[in-house]
C-alpha positions in Angstrom: -52.5 66.8 -204.0 -55.5 64.8 -205.3 -55.9 61.2 -204.3 -55.6 58.8 -207.3 -58.9 57.2 -208.3 -59.0 53.5 -207.4 -60.3 51.2 -210.0 -63.9 50.0 -209.6 -64.5 46.2 -209.3 -62.0 43.4 -209.5 -59.3 42.3 -211.8 -58.9 38.9 -213.6 -59.7 35.8 -211.5 -56.7 34.4 -209.7 -56.3 30.7 -209.3 -58.4 27.8 -210.8 -61.5 29.0 -212.5 -64.8 28.1 -210.8 -67.0 25.5 -212.5 -70.2 27.3 -211.7 -72.0 28.1 -215.0 -73.1 31.5 -213.7 -69.6 32.8 -214.2 -68.6 34.5 -217.4 -65.3 33.3 -218.9 -64.6 36.8 -220.4 -65.1 38.5 -217.0 -62.9 35.8 -215.3 -60.2 36.5 -217.8 -60.4 40.3 -218.0 -61.8 41.3 -214.7 -65.2 42.7 -213.7 -65.5 46.5 -213.5 -69.3 46.6 -213.7 -71.6 48.5 -211.2 -72.8 45.4 -209.4 -72.6 44.3 -205.8 -69.8 41.9 -204.8 -72.0 38.8 -204.8 -72.5 39.2 -208.6 -68.8 39.7 -209.5 -67.9 37.7 -212.6 -71.5 36.5 -213.1 -73.1 36.5 -216.5 -75.8 39.2 -216.9 -78.6 36.7 -217.5 -77.5 34.8 -214.4 -77.8 38.0 -212.4 -81.2 38.8 -213.8 -82.4 35.3 -213.0 -81.2 35.5 -209.4 -82.9 38.9 -209.0 -86.1 37.6 -210.5 -86.3 35.0 -207.7 -86.2 37.8 -205.1 -88.1 40.7 -206.6 -90.5 42.7 -204.4 -94.2 43.0 -205.1 -94.4 46.6 -206.1 -94.0 48.1 -209.5 -93.0 51.7 -210.5 -94.4 53.7 -213.3 -93.5 57.2 -214.7 -95.0 59.3 -217.4 -92.8 60.2 -220.3 -94.2 62.9 -222.6 -91.2 65.3 -222.7 -88.2 62.9 -222.3 -88.0 63.6 -218.6 -84.3 63.2 -217.5 -85.5 61.8 -214.1 -86.5 58.5 -215.7 -83.0 57.1 -215.6 -82.8 57.9 -211.9 -86.2 56.1 -211.3 -84.9 53.0 -213.0 -81.7 53.0 -211.1 -83.6 53.4 -207.8 -86.1 50.7 -208.7 -83.1 48.4 -209.3 -81.7 49.3 -205.9 -85.0 48.5 -204.1 -85.7 45.4 -206.3 -89.0 46.6 -207.9 -90.8 44.0 -209.9 -90.9 46.2 -213.0 -90.6 49.8 -214.2 -93.3 51.0 -216.5 -92.6 53.9 -218.9 -96.0 55.5 -219.9 -95.9 57.7 -223.0 -92.9 58.0 -225.4 -90.9 54.8 -225.8 -87.5 56.5 -225.9 -86.1 57.8 -222.6 -82.7 59.1 -221.4 -80.8 56.1 -220.0 -77.8 58.1 -218.8 -79.1 58.4 -215.2 -79.8 54.6 -215.0 -76.1 53.9 -214.9 -76.7 50.7 -216.9 -79.0 49.3 -214.2 -81.7 48.9 -216.9 -79.7 45.8 -218.0 -80.9 44.1 -214.8 -84.2 45.8 -214.2 -87.3 44.8 -216.2 -88.7 47.9 -218.1 -92.1 47.8 -219.8 -93.5 50.4 -222.2 -97.1 51.6 -222.4 -98.0 54.0 -225.2 -100.9 55.6 -223.3 -102.2 56.0 -219.8 -105.2 53.9 -220.8 -103.0 51.1 -222.0 -101.0 51.2 -218.7 -104.2 51.2 -216.6 -105.6 48.3 -218.5 -102.4 46.3 -217.8 -102.6 47.2 -214.1 -106.2 46.1 -213.9 -105.4 42.8 -215.6 -102.6 42.3 -213.1 -104.9 43.1 -210.1 -102.7 46.0 -209.0 -103.9 49.3 -207.6 -102.3 52.4 -209.2 -101.1 54.8 -206.5 -100.2 58.3 -207.6 -97.4 60.1 -205.8 -97.9 63.8 -206.1 -98.4 66.7 -203.7 -101.9 67.5 -204.7 -104.8 68.8 -202.6 -106.5 65.9 -200.8 -103.5 63.6 -201.1 -102.9 61.2 -198.2 -99.6 62.0 -196.4 -97.2 59.1 -197.2 -95.6 59.4 -193.8 -98.9 58.4 -192.1 -100.1 55.5 -194.2 -98.5 52.2 -195.1 -98.5 51.3 -198.8 -100.1 48.0 -199.7 -97.8 45.1 -200.6 -99.0 44.7 -204.2 -99.2 48.0 -206.0 -97.9 50.3 -208.7 -96.4 53.6 -207.7 -97.1 56.1 -210.4 -95.1 59.4 -210.9 -95.6 62.3 -213.2 -92.9 64.1 -215.0 -90.8 67.0 -213.9 -92.8 70.3 -213.7 -96.5 69.4 -214.4 -96.5 66.2 -212.2 -99.2 63.6 -212.9 -101.3 64.3 -216.0 -105.1 64.6 -215.6 -105.5 61.2 -217.2 -103.1 59.7 -214.7 -104.7 61.3 -211.7 -108.1 60.0 -212.8 -106.6 56.5 -213.0 -105.2 56.4 -209.5 -107.0 54.4 -206.8 -105.3 56.8 -204.2 -102.9 59.7 -204.2 -100.1 60.2 -201.7 -98.0 63.2 -200.9 -94.5 63.6 -199.5 -94.0 66.1 -196.7 -91.8 69.1 -197.5 -90.7 71.8 -195.1 -88.6 74.2 -197.1 -89.3 76.9 -199.6 -89.2 74.8 -202.8 -92.6 74.0 -204.4 -91.7 70.5 -205.3 -89.0 67.8 -205.4 -88.1 66.1 -208.7 -89.5 62.7 -209.7 -86.2 60.9 -209.2 -86.1 62.0 -205.5 -89.8 61.4 -204.9 -89.6 57.9 -206.3 -86.7 57.0 -204.0 -88.7 58.2 -201.0 -91.8 56.4 -202.0 -90.0 53.1 -202.8 -88.2 53.3 -199.4 -91.5 53.8 -197.7 -92.7 50.5 -199.3 -89.4 48.8 -198.2 -89.9 50.0 -194.6 -93.4 48.5 -194.6 -92.8 45.2 -196.3 -89.1 44.2 -196.7 -86.6 42.7 -194.3 -83.0 44.2 -194.2 -80.7 42.7 -196.8 -78.5 39.9 -195.6 
């Protein structure tokens, strides 16, 4: 017999309503079933974003989007989990949001039409662009700490980083693999790289 699925989140607020302006009257009345951590239950979306903005980490994430890569949603969701400063979509503006699980409502996402436009933004922000791809000559990520301020750049599924993106990178890092597969997808690679940054620069969450 299958176990019944338990409802996600919390129901309507019980007792006197809080006076805190961060709380959303509609959520207090109807309940909060969103995919957010408990500290943000009943909060307005703009209040959540403002709180996150006060704590965001110093790394950015970028991914090329020339063929509507389905991994982009996963990258955005993971960037939200690790509290990246911003996610940068390089190439086509439209991307598949399904994998983001609505986390793009809380994560800043910026679009750049070309690699050159993205590189110009990074240079203006004083951020080195670090490519993550298993290419000859890449530095093993496991043996090198990422800098605190940087942009982690990922290519799309299959071809990896484009030639223009590779040329724009200040450094290239590889992720060690030990099985038979030639590569791991960009969604998985982004999670590994972001966590490597977290291990080097972030304290455990309270």
